[in-house]
Biopython code that builds the backbone (N, CA, C, O; Angstrom):
import numpy as np
from Bio.PDB.StructureBuilder import StructureBuilder

atoms = [
    (1, "MET", "N", (-9.628, 10.569, -12.808)),
    (1, "MET", "CA", (-8.802, 9.581, -13.483)),
    (1, "MET", "C", (-9.272, 8.194, -13.081)),
    (1, "MET", "O", (-9.207, 7.851, -11.900)),
    (2, "GLN", "N", (-9.732, 7.404, -14.000)),
    (2, "GLN", "CA", (-10.148, 6.036, -13.723)),
    (2, "GLN", "C", (-8.964, 5.112, -13.960)),
    (2, "GLN", "O", (-8.269, 5.229, -14.969)),
    (3, "VAL", "N", (-8.738, 4.202, -13.036)),
    (3, "VAL", "CA", (-7.626, 3.276, -13.131)),
    (3, "VAL", "C", (-8.184, 1.872, -13.208)),
    (3, "VAL", "O", (-9.081, 1.516, -12.444)),
    (4, "ASP", "N", (-7.666, 1.075, -14.118)),
    (4, "ASP", "CA", (-8.044, -0.326, -14.161)),
    (4, "ASP", "C", (-7.267, -1.046, -13.074)),
    (4, "ASP", "O", (-6.045, -1.156, -13.166)),
    (5, "PRO", "N", (-7.939, -1.532, -12.059)),
    (5, "PRO", "CA", (-7.236, -2.187, -10.957)),
    (5, "PRO", "C", (-6.649, -3.525, -11.377)),
    (5, "PRO", "O", (-7.159, -4.196, -12.275)),
    (6, "VAL", "N", (-5.573, -3.894, -10.713)),
    (6, "VAL", "CA", (-4.955, -5.188, -10.951)),
    (6, "VAL", "C", (-5.881, -6.288, -10.443)),
    (6, "VAL", "O", (-6.091, -7.296, -11.117)),
    (7, "LEU", "N", (-6.416, -6.089, -9.279)),
    (7, "LEU", "CA", (-7.342, -7.032, -8.667)),
    (7, "LEU", "C", (-8.570, -6.268, -8.230)),
    (7, "LEU", "O", (-8.463, -5.119, -7.803)),
    (8, "ASN", "N", (-9.732, -6.883, -8.328)),
    (8, "ASN", "CA", (-10.936, -6.111, -8.060)),
    (8, "ASN", "C", (-11.505, -6.257, -6.660)),
    (8, "ASN", "O", (-12.408, -5.503, -6.298)),
    (9, "GLY", "N", (-11.017, -7.191, -5.862)),
    (9, "GLY", "CA", (-11.477, -7.307, -4.492)),
    (9, "GLY", "C", (-12.880, -7.843, -4.338)),
    (9, "GLY", "O", (-13.388, -7.896, -3.218)),
    (10, "GLU", "N", (-13.524, -8.241, -5.414)),
    (10, "GLU", "CA", (-14.899, -8.715, -5.340)),
    (10, "GLU", "C", (-14.983, -10.204, -5.043)),
    (10, "GLU", "O", (-15.999, -10.664, -4.520)),
    (11, "GLU", "N", (-13.963, -10.960, -5.357)),
    (11, "GLU", "CA", (-13.982, -12.397, -5.154)),
    (11, "GLU", "C", (-13.067, -12.751, -3.994)),
    (11, "GLU", "O", (-12.118, -12.026, -3.696)),
    (12, "ASP", "N", (-13.359, -13.874, -3.340)),
    (12, "ASP", "CA", (-12.511, -14.325, -2.239)),
    (12, "ASP", "C", (-11.070, -14.461, -2.708)),
    (12, "ASP", "O", (-10.809, -14.933, -3.815)),
    (13, "GLY", "N", (-10.145, -14.048, -1.863)),
    (13, "GLY", "CA", (-8.745, -14.182, -2.169)),
    (13, "GLY", "C", (-8.163, -13.057, -2.992)),
    (13, "GLY", "O", (-6.973, -13.080, -3.304)),
    (14, "GLU", "N", (-8.962, -12.080, -3.351)),
    (14, "GLU", "CA", (-8.436, -10.969, -4.135)),
    (14, "GLU", "C", (-8.241, -9.746, -3.251)),
    (14, "GLU", "O", (-9.025, -9.482, -2.340)),
    (15, "LEU", "N", (-7.201, -9.027, -3.536)),
    (15, "LEU", "CA", (-6.816, -7.845, -2.784)),
    (15, "LEU", "C", (-7.933, -6.804, -2.769)),
    (15, "LEU", "O", (-8.493, -6.494, -3.820)),
    (16, "PRO", "N", (-8.266, -6.261, -1.600)),
    (16, "PRO", "CA", (-9.319, -5.240, -1.538)),
    (16, "PRO", "C", (-8.903, -3.949, -2.242)),
    (16, "PRO", "O", (-7.742, -3.541, -2.189)),
    (17, "LEU", "N", (-9.863, -3.324, -2.895)),
    (17, "LEU", "CA", (-9.647, -2.040, -3.558)),
    (17, "LEU", "C", (-10.248, -0.926, -2.726)),
    (17, "LEU", "O", (-11.365, -1.049, -2.225)),
    (18, "ILE", "N", (-9.510, 0.159, -2.580)),
    (18, "ILE", "CA", (-10.019, 1.359, -1.930)),
    (18, "ILE", "C", (-9.951, 2.476, -2.963)),
    (18, "ILE", "O", (-8.904, 2.734, -3.556)),
    (19, "ASN", "N", (-11.082, 3.128, -3.163)),
    (19, "ASN", "CA", (-11.200, 4.175, -4.168)),
    (19, "ASN", "C", (-10.982, 5.530, -3.494)),
    (19, "ASN", "O", (-11.849, 6.015, -2.767)),
    (20, "MET", "N", (-9.835, 6.129, -3.738)),
    (20, "MET", "CA", (-9.477, 7.406, -3.119)),
    (20, "MET", "C", (-10.498, 8.492, -3.423)),
    (20, "MET", "O", (-10.823, 9.300, -2.553)),
    (21, "SER", "N", (-11.002, 8.516, -4.641)),
    (21, "SER", "CA", (-11.957, 9.568, -4.998)),
    (21, "SER", "C", (-13.233, 9.463, -4.166)),
    (21, "SER", "O", (-13.871, 10.477, -3.886)),
    (22, "ARG", "N", (-13.610, 8.253, -3.770)),
    (22, "ARG", "CA", (-14.810, 8.086, -2.938)),
    (22, "ARG", "C", (-14.560, 8.554, -1.496)),
    (22, "ARG", "O", (-15.498, 8.935, -0.796)),
    (23, "LEU", "N", (-13.314, 8.525, -1.062)),
    (23, "LEU", "CA", (-12.989, 9.014, 0.283)),
    (23, "LEU", "C", (-13.054, 10.537, 0.362)),
    (23, "LEU", "O", (-13.125, 11.100, 1.454)),
    (24, "LEU", "N", (-13.031, 11.197, -0.778)),
    (24, "LEU", "CA", (-13.016, 12.659, -0.809)),
    (24, "LEU", "C", (-14.405, 13.287, -0.894)),
    (24, "LEU", "O", (-14.537, 14.508, -0.805)),
    (25, "TYR", "N", (-15.425, 12.475, -1.062)),
    (25, "TYR", "CA", (-16.793, 12.992, -1.188)),
    (25, "TYR", "C", (-17.652, 12.470, -0.054)),
    (25, "TYR", "O", (-17.740, 11.263, 0.173)),
    (26, "ILE", "N", (-18.283, 13.391, 0.654)),
    (26, "ILE", "CA", (-19.038, 13.065, 1.860)),
    (26, "ILE", "C", (-20.092, 11.990, 1.631)),
    (26, "ILE", "O", (-20.348, 11.181, 2.522)),
    (27, "GLN", "N", (-20.713, 11.969, 0.441)),
    (27, "GLN", "CA", (-21.782, 11.003, 0.194)),
    (27, "GLN", "C", (-21.259, 9.564, 0.098)),
    (27, "GLN", "O", (-22.038, 8.620, 0.234)),
    (28, "HIS", "N", (-19.954, 9.381, -0.132)),
    (28, "HIS", "CA", (-19.372, 8.039, -0.239)),
    (28, "HIS", "C", (-18.383, 7.737, 0.888)),
    (28, "HIS", "O", (-17.928, 6.602, 1.030)),
    (29, "LEU", "N", (-18.057, 8.733, 1.673)),
    (29, "LEU", "CA", (-16.989, 8.610, 2.662)),
    (29, "LEU", "C", (-17.214, 7.470, 3.643)),
    (29, "LEU", "O", (-16.315, 6.654, 3.847)),
    (30, "GLN", "N", (-18.373, 7.393, 4.246)),
    (30, "GLN", "CA", (-18.617, 6.386, 5.282)),
    (30, "GLN", "C", (-18.465, 4.967, 4.731)),
    (30, "GLN", "O", (-17.818, 4.122, 5.350)),
    (31, "GLU", "N", (-19.058, 4.714, 3.576)),
    (31, "GLU", "CA", (-18.978, 3.373, 2.977)),
    (31, "GLU", "C", (-17.533, 3.004, 2.629)),
    (31, "GLU", "O", (-17.084, 1.894, 2.917)),
    (32, "GLU", "N", (-16.813, 3.940, 2.011)),
    (32, "GLU", "CA", (-15.437, 3.640, 1.594)),
    (32, "GLU", "C", (-14.513, 3.537, 2.802)),
    (32, "GLU", "O", (-13.596, 2.716, 2.814)),
    (33, "ALA", "N", (-14.748, 4.364, 3.817)),
    (33, "ALA", "CA", (-13.943, 4.290, 5.042)),
    (33, "ALA", "C", (-14.158, 2.950, 5.741)),
    (33, "ALA", "O", (-13.221, 2.393, 6.313)),
    (34, "MET", "N", (-15.377, 2.432, 5.699)),
    (34, "MET", "CA", (-15.661, 1.130, 6.287)),
    (34, "MET", "C", (-14.897, 0.034, 5.528)),
    (34, "MET", "O", (-14.336, -0.875, 6.140)),
    (35, "LYS", "N", (-14.881, 0.128, 4.200)),
    (35, "LYS", "CA", (-14.113, -0.824, 3.390)),
    (35, "LYS", "C", (-12.622, -0.741, 3.724)),
    (35, "LYS", "O", (-11.936, -1.760, 3.804)),
    (36, "LEU", "N", (-12.135, 0.481, 3.916)),
    (36, "LEU", "CA", (-10.731, 0.682, 4.258)),
    (36, "LEU", "C", (-10.407, 0.025, 5.597)),
    (36, "LEU", "O", (-9.398, -0.667, 5.725)),
    (37, "GLY", "N", (-11.260, 0.242, 6.584)),
    (37, "GLY", "CA", (-11.044, -0.360, 7.897)),
    (37, "GLY", "C", (-11.023, -1.876, 7.836)),
    (37, "GLY", "O", (-10.159, -2.515, 8.436)),
    (38, "LEU", "N", (-11.971, -2.452, 7.114)),
    (38, "LEU", "CA", (-12.015, -3.910, 6.976)),
    (38, "LEU", "C", (-10.787, -4.441, 6.241)),
    (38, "LEU", "O", (-10.241, -5.482, 6.606)),
    (39, "ALA", "N", (-10.357, -3.724, 5.206)),
    (39, "ALA", "CA", (-9.167, -4.148, 4.466)),
    (39, "ALA", "C", (-7.946, -4.168, 5.383)),
    (39, "ALA", "O", (-7.134, -5.092, 5.324)),
    (40, "CYS", "N", (-7.821, -3.160, 6.220)),
    (40, "CYS", "CA", (-6.685, -3.095, 7.141)),
    (40, "CYS", "C", (-6.754, -4.198, 8.192)),
    (40, "CYS", "O", (-5.741, -4.817, 8.517)),
    (41, "GLN", "N", (-7.945, -4.441, 8.718)),
    (41, "GLN", "CA", (-8.107, -5.466, 9.752)),
    (41, "GLN", "C", (-7.933, -6.876, 9.204)),
    (41, "GLN", "O", (-7.269, -7.709, 9.820)),
    (42, "GLU", "N", (-8.531, -7.141, 8.045)),
    (42, "GLU", "CA", (-8.559, -8.502, 7.530)),
    (42, "GLU", "C", (-7.368, -8.853, 6.641)),
    (42, "GLU", "O", (-6.956, -10.011, 6.586)),
    (43, "TRP", "N", (-6.816, -7.862, 5.947)),
    (43, "TRP", "CA", (-5.721, -8.115, 5.020)),
    (43, "TRP", "C", (-4.403, -7.502, 5.476)),
    (43, "TRP", "O", (-3.340, -8.096, 5.299)),
    (44, "GLY", "N", (-4.477, -6.313, 6.062)),
    (44, "GLY", "CA", (-3.267, -5.594, 6.429)),
    (44, "GLY", "C", (-2.748, -4.699, 5.316)),
    (44, "GLY", "O", (-1.773, -3.973, 5.511)),
    (45, "PHE", "N", (-3.380, -4.741, 4.166)),
    (45, "PHE", "CA", (-3.017, -3.873, 3.045)),
    (45, "PHE", "C", (-4.145, -3.887, 2.026)),
    (45, "PHE", "O", (-5.106, -4.646, 2.154)),
    (46, "PHE", "N", (-4.018, -3.035, 1.009)),
    (46, "PHE", "CA", (-5.067, -2.888, 0.002)),
    (46, "PHE", "C", (-4.473, -2.206, -1.220)),
    (46, "PHE", "O", (-3.355, -1.693, -1.170)),
    (47, "GLN", "N", (-5.220, -2.202, -2.316)),
    (47, "GLN", "CA", (-4.816, -1.466, -3.516)),
    (47, "GLN", "C", (-5.622, -0.179, -3.567)),
    (47, "GLN", "O", (-6.852, -0.211, -3.535)),
    (48, "LEU", "N", (-4.939, 0.944, -3.646)),
    (48, "LEU", "CA", (-5.583, 2.253, -3.732)),
    (48, "LEU", "C", (-5.704, 2.645, -5.201)),
    (48, "LEU", "O", (-4.713, 2.642, -5.932)),
    (49, "VAL", "N", (-6.922, 2.982, -5.633)),
    (49, "VAL", "CA", (-7.158, 3.391, -7.019)),
    (49, "VAL", "C", (-7.757, 4.791, -7.039)),
    (49, "VAL", "O", (-8.236, 5.293, -6.022)),
    (50, "ASN", "N", (-7.719, 5.410, -8.212)),
    (50, "ASN", "CA", (-8.248, 6.765, -8.417)),
    (50, "ASN", "C", (-7.631, 7.780, -7.453)),
    (50, "ASN", "O", (-8.325, 8.596, -6.847)),
    (51, "HIS", "N", (-6.305, 7.699, -7.333)),
    (51, "HIS", "CA", (-5.548, 8.567, -6.431)),
    (51, "HIS", "C", (-4.939, 9.759, -7.146)),
    (51, "HIS", "O", (-4.443, 10.678, -6.495)),
    (52, "GLY", "N", (-4.967, 9.764, -8.467)),
    (52, "GLY", "CA", (-4.459, 10.900, -9.223)),
    (52, "GLY", "C", (-2.976, 10.858, -9.541)),
    (52, "GLY", "O", (-2.464, 11.782, -10.173)),
    (53, "ILE", "N", (-2.272, 9.818, -9.125)),
    (53, "ILE", "CA", (-0.849, 9.698, -9.444)),
    (53, "ILE", "C", (-0.735, 9.065, -10.826)),
    (53, "ILE", "O", (-1.343, 8.029, -11.094)),
    (54, "SER", "N", (0.036, 9.683, -11.688)),
    (54, "SER", "CA", (0.117, 9.224, -13.078)),
    (54, "SER", "C", (0.775, 7.848, -13.176)),
    (54, "SER", "O", (1.589, 7.464, -12.337)),
    (55, "ASP", "N", (0.400, 7.130, -14.217)),
    (55, "ASP", "CA", (1.001, 5.822, -14.477)),
    (55, "ASP", "C", (2.509, 5.947, -14.665)),
    (55, "ASP", "O", (3.262, 5.053, -14.278)),
    (56, "GLU", "N", (2.948, 7.054, -15.258)),
    (56, "GLU", "CA", (4.380, 7.274, -15.485)),
    (56, "GLU", "C", (5.140, 7.335, -14.156)),
    (56, "GLU", "O", (6.193, 6.714, -14.015)),
    (57, "VAL", "N", (4.619, 8.066, -13.204)),
    (57, "VAL", "CA", (5.268, 8.173, -11.892)),
    (57, "VAL", "C", (5.282, 6.812, -11.200)),
    (57, "VAL", "O", (6.293, 6.423, -10.615)),
    (58, "ILE", "N", (4.180, 6.096, -11.265)),
    (58, "ILE", "CA", (4.101, 4.770, -10.638)),
    (58, "ILE", "C", (5.128, 3.829, -11.258)),
    (58, "ILE", "O", (5.811, 3.104, -10.534)),
    (59, "GLU", "N", (5.247, 3.829, -12.565)),
    (59, "GLU", "CA", (6.217, 2.958, -13.242)),
    (59, "GLU", "C", (7.649, 3.330, -12.874)),
    (59, "GLU", "O", (8.483, 2.447, -12.673)),
    (60, "ARG", "N", (7.946, 4.635, -12.782)),
    (60, "ARG", "CA", (9.296, 5.066, -12.368)),
    (60, "ARG", "C", (9.604, 4.585, -10.956)),
    (60, "ARG", "O", (10.715, 4.136, -10.675)),
    (61, "MET", "N", (8.615, 4.682, -10.068)),
    (61, "MET", "CA", (8.817, 4.217, -8.693)),
    (61, "MET", "C", (9.065, 2.713, -8.652)),
    (61, "MET", "O", (9.935, 2.246, -7.917)),
    (62, "LYS", "N", (8.309, 1.959, -9.434)),
    (62, "LYS", "CA", (8.516, 0.507, -9.488)),
    (62, "LYS", "C", (9.935, 0.182, -9.940)),
    (62, "LYS", "O", (10.575, -0.709, -9.383)),
    (63, "CYS", "N", (10.427, 0.897, -10.943)),
    (63, "CYS", "CA", (11.793, 0.678, -11.438)),
    (63, "CYS", "C", (12.823, 1.005, -10.366)),
    (63, "CYS", "O", (13.788, 0.263, -10.182)),
    (64, "GLU", "N", (12.622, 2.111, -9.661)),
    (64, "GLU", "CA", (13.548, 2.498, -8.591)),
    (64, "GLU", "C", (13.555, 1.461, -7.468)),
    (64, "GLU", "O", (14.613, 1.103, -6.950)),
    (65, "ILE", "N", (12.382, 0.989, -7.104)),
    (65, "ILE", "CA", (12.276, -0.019, -6.042)),
    (65, "ILE", "C", (12.970, -1.305, -6.470)),
    (65, "ILE", "O", (13.735, -1.891, -5.704)),
    (66, "GLN", "N", (12.700, -1.737, -7.688)),
    (66, "GLN", "CA", (13.330, -2.948, -8.199)),
    (66, "GLN", "C", (14.851, -2.788, -8.215)),
    (66, "GLN", "O", (15.582, -3.707, -7.849)),
    (67, "GLY", "N", (15.315, -1.624, -8.637)),
    (67, "GLY", "CA", (16.748, -1.360, -8.651)),
    (67, "GLY", "C", (17.358, -1.432, -7.264)),
    (67, "GLY", "O", (18.451, -1.972, -7.091)),
    (68, "PHE", "N", (16.659, -0.889, -6.272)),
    (68, "PHE", "CA", (17.169, -0.941, -4.905)),
    (68, "PHE", "C", (17.334, -2.385, -4.444)),
    (68, "PHE", "O", (18.367, -2.739, -3.876)),
    (69, "PHE", "N", (16.331, -3.214, -4.681)),
    (69, "PHE", "CA", (16.388, -4.588, -4.193)),
    (69, "PHE", "C", (17.371, -5.452, -4.970)),
    (69, "PHE", "O", (17.673, -6.568, -4.549)),
    (70, "GLN", "N", (17.870, -4.960, -6.087)),
    (70, "GLN", "CA", (18.907, -5.672, -6.826)),
    (70, "GLN", "C", (20.308, -5.278, -6.362)),
    (70, "GLN", "O", (21.293, -5.876, -6.795)),
    (71, "LEU", "N", (20.402, -4.285, -5.491)),
    (71, "LEU", "CA", (21.702, -3.870, -4.960)),
    (71, "LEU", "C", (22.282, -4.977, -4.086)),
    (71, "LEU", "O", (21.538, -5.795, -3.544)),
    (72, "PRO", "N", (23.614, -5.008, -3.945)),
    (72, "PRO", "CA", (24.229, -5.957, -3.014)),
    (72, "PRO", "C", (23.753, -5.672, -1.582)),
    (72, "PRO", "O", (23.460, -4.530, -1.229)),
    (73, "LEU", "N", (23.684, -6.711, -0.781)),
    (73, "LEU", "CA", (23.190, -6.590, 0.588)),
    (73, "LEU", "C", (23.939, -5.517, 1.376)),
    (73, "LEU", "O", (23.321, -4.741, 2.105)),
    (74, "GLN", "N", (25.252, -5.467, 1.236)),
    (74, "GLN", "CA", (26.030, -4.479, 1.991)),
    (74, "GLN", "C", (25.601, -3.054, 1.659)),
    (74, "GLN", "O", (25.560, -2.196, 2.541)),
    (75, "GLU", "N", (25.286, -2.800, 0.404)),
    (75, "GLU", "CA", (24.846, -1.460, 0.021)),
    (75, "GLU", "C", (23.455, -1.161, 0.580)),
    (75, "GLU", "O", (23.192, -0.048, 1.034)),
    (76, "LYS", "N", (22.569, -2.155, 0.546)),
    (76, "LYS", "CA", (21.226, -1.961, 1.107)),
    (76, "LYS", "C", (21.299, -1.706, 2.611)),
    (76, "LYS", "O", (20.495, -0.950, 3.156)),
    (77, "LYS", "N", (22.261, -2.338, 3.278)),
    (77, "LYS", "CA", (22.390, -2.170, 4.727)),
    (77, "LYS", "C", (22.731, -0.737, 5.120)),
    (77, "LYS", "O", (22.514, -0.346, 6.268)),
    (78, "THR", "N", (23.260, 0.053, 4.187)),
    (78, "THR", "CA", (23.541, 1.456, 4.509)),
    (78, "THR", "C", (22.244, 2.234, 4.730)),
    (78, "THR", "O", (22.263, 3.344, 5.262)),
    (79, "TYR", "N", (21.129, 1.653, 4.321)),
    (79, "TYR", "CA", (19.809, 2.272, 4.514)),
    (79, "TYR", "C", (19.012, 1.540, 5.594)),
    (79, "TYR", "O", (17.783, 1.614, 5.614)),
    (80, "ALA", "N", (19.692, 0.847, 6.475)),
    (80, "ALA", "CA", (19.030, 0.015, 7.489)),
    (80, "ALA", "C", (18.177, 0.843, 8.444)),
    (80, "ALA", "O", (18.435, 2.021, 8.692)),
    (81, "GLN", "N", (17.160, 0.184, 8.964)),
    (81, "GLN", "CA", (16.302, 0.822, 9.966)),
    (81, "GLN", "C", (17.103, 1.134, 11.217)),
    (81, "GLN", "O", (17.967, 0.362, 11.634)),
    (82, "LYS", "N", (16.806, 2.253, 11.789)),
    (82, "LYS", "CA", (17.377, 2.593, 13.085)),
    (82, "LYS", "C", (16.487, 1.959, 14.155)),
    (82, "LYS", "O", (15.303, 1.733, 13.905)),
    (83, "PRO", "N", (17.024, 1.670, 15.333)),
    (83, "PRO", "CA", (16.201, 1.067, 16.392)),
    (83, "PRO", "C", (14.933, 1.885, 16.658)),
    (83, "PRO", "O", (14.973, 3.115, 16.678)),
    (84, "ARG", "N", (13.837, 1.205, 16.857)),
    (84, "ARG", "CA", (12.518, 1.785, 17.154)),
    (84, "ARG", "C", (11.988, 2.670, 16.022)),
    (84, "ARG", "O", (11.163, 3.552, 16.259)),
    (85, "SER", "N", (12.453, 2.440, 14.814)),
    (85, "SER", "CA", (11.981, 3.198, 13.653)),
    (85, "SER", "C", (11.268, 2.256, 12.689)),
    (85, "SER", "O", (11.581, 1.067, 12.627)),
    (86, "VAL", "N", (10.320, 2.785, 11.950)),
    (86, "VAL", "CA", (9.652, 1.987, 10.922)),
    (86, "VAL", "C", (10.179, 2.342, 9.535)),
    (86, "VAL", "O", (9.733, 1.771, 8.540)),
    (87, "GLU", "N", (11.113, 3.271, 9.462)),
    (87, "GLU", "CA", (11.674, 3.692, 8.182)),
    (87, "GLU", "C", (13.030, 3.046, 7.963)),
    (87, "GLU", "O", (13.806, 2.860, 8.900)),
    (88, "GLY", "N", (13.298, 2.710, 6.720)),
    (88, "GLY", "CA", (14.585, 2.143, 6.368)),
    (88, "GLY", "C", (14.468, 0.702, 5.920)),
    (88, "GLY", "O", (13.401, 0.093, 5.999)),
    (89, "TYR", "N", (15.586, 0.165, 5.448)),
    (89, "TYR", "CA", (15.636, -1.201, 4.946)),
    (89, "TYR", "C", (15.685, -2.170, 6.112)),
    (89, "TYR", "O", (16.493, -2.007, 7.026)),
    (90, "GLY", "N", (14.842, -3.156, 6.085)),
    (90, "GLY", "CA", (14.820, -4.169, 7.130)),
    (90, "GLY", "C", (13.411, -4.628, 7.410)),
    (90, "GLY", "O", (12.528, -4.526, 6.559)),
    (91, "GLN", "N", (13.209, -5.131, 8.602)),
    (91, "GLN", "CA", (11.909, -5.664, 8.992)),
    (91, "GLN", "C", (11.443, -4.996, 10.268)),
    (91, "GLN", "O", (12.239, -4.669, 11.149)),
    (92, "THR", "N", (10.162, -4.804, 10.348)),
    (92, "THR", "CA", (9.559, -4.318, 11.577)),
    (92, "THR", "C", (8.525, -5.335, 12.002)),
    (92, "THR", "O", (7.562, -5.588, 11.279)),
    (93, "PHE", "N", (8.712, -5.908, 13.146)),
    (93, "PHE", "CA", (7.724, -6.829, 13.685)),
    (93, "PHE", "C", (7.004, -6.108, 14.805)),
    (93, "PHE", "O", (7.509, -6.005, 15.923)),
    (94, "ASP", "N", (5.829, -5.615, 14.495)),
    (94, "ASP", "CA", (5.023, -4.881, 15.461)),
    (94, "ASP", "C", (3.855, -5.767, 15.843)),
    (94, "ASP", "O", (2.905, -5.920, 15.075)),
    (95, "LEU", "N", (3.925, -6.347, 17.023)),
    (95, "LEU", "CA", (2.868, -7.245, 17.463)),
    (95, "LEU", "C", (1.696, -6.446, 17.995)),
    (95, "LEU", "O", (1.842, -5.632, 18.906)),
    (96, "SER", "N", (0.552, -6.686, 17.423)),
    (96, "SER", "CA", (-0.666, -6.002, 17.840)),
    (96, "SER", "C", (-1.316, -6.763, 18.976)),
    (96, "SER", "O", (-1.234, -7.989, 19.042)),
    (97, "GLU", "N", (-1.957, -6.039, 19.864)),
    (97, "GLU", "CA", (-2.695, -6.684, 20.943)),
    (97, "GLU", "C", (-4.129, -6.958, 20.541)),
    (97, "GLU", "O", (-4.875, -7.577, 21.300)),
    (98, "ASP", "N", (-4.532, -6.506, 19.352)),
    (98, "ASP", "CA", (-5.878, -6.780, 18.858)),
    (98, "ASP", "C", (-5.973, -8.246, 18.459)),
    (98, "ASP", "O", (-4.991, -8.834, 18.006)),
    (99, "PRO", "N", (-7.166, -8.846, 18.629)),
    (99, "PRO", "CA", (-7.306, -10.266, 18.246)),
    (99, "PRO", "C", (-7.200, -10.459, 16.752)),
    (99, "PRO", "O", (-7.295, -11.587, 16.267)),
]
sb = StructureBuilder()
sb.init_structure("model")
sb.init_model(0)
sb.init_chain("A")
sb.init_seg("    ")
for serial, (resi, resn, name, xyz) in enumerate(atoms, 1):
    if name == "N":
        sb.init_residue(resn, " ", resi, " ")
    sb.init_atom(name, np.array(xyz, "f"), 0.0, 1.0, " ", f" {name:<3s}", serial, name[0])
structure = sb.get_structure()
């Protein structure tokens, strides 16, 4: 499944793209894994393409996420993060010791 990426990662300031299908084939694994590592180190996130998830599922998830963030704060707080957890509604400030 080929996906037209939102951003191509080729120009400065654009979100890096990681191609899932290239991570699954040994002949491309090292190069794509290196791109993944750099994206994590330099950006902290990336756009994953060619992952096999249908556009329909992605759109449904976007709608659900948008709906959640439109809820009143008190309702969102019922899904608050528990102490020392990275799951749930809220913020996690994890300070890295890496430069």
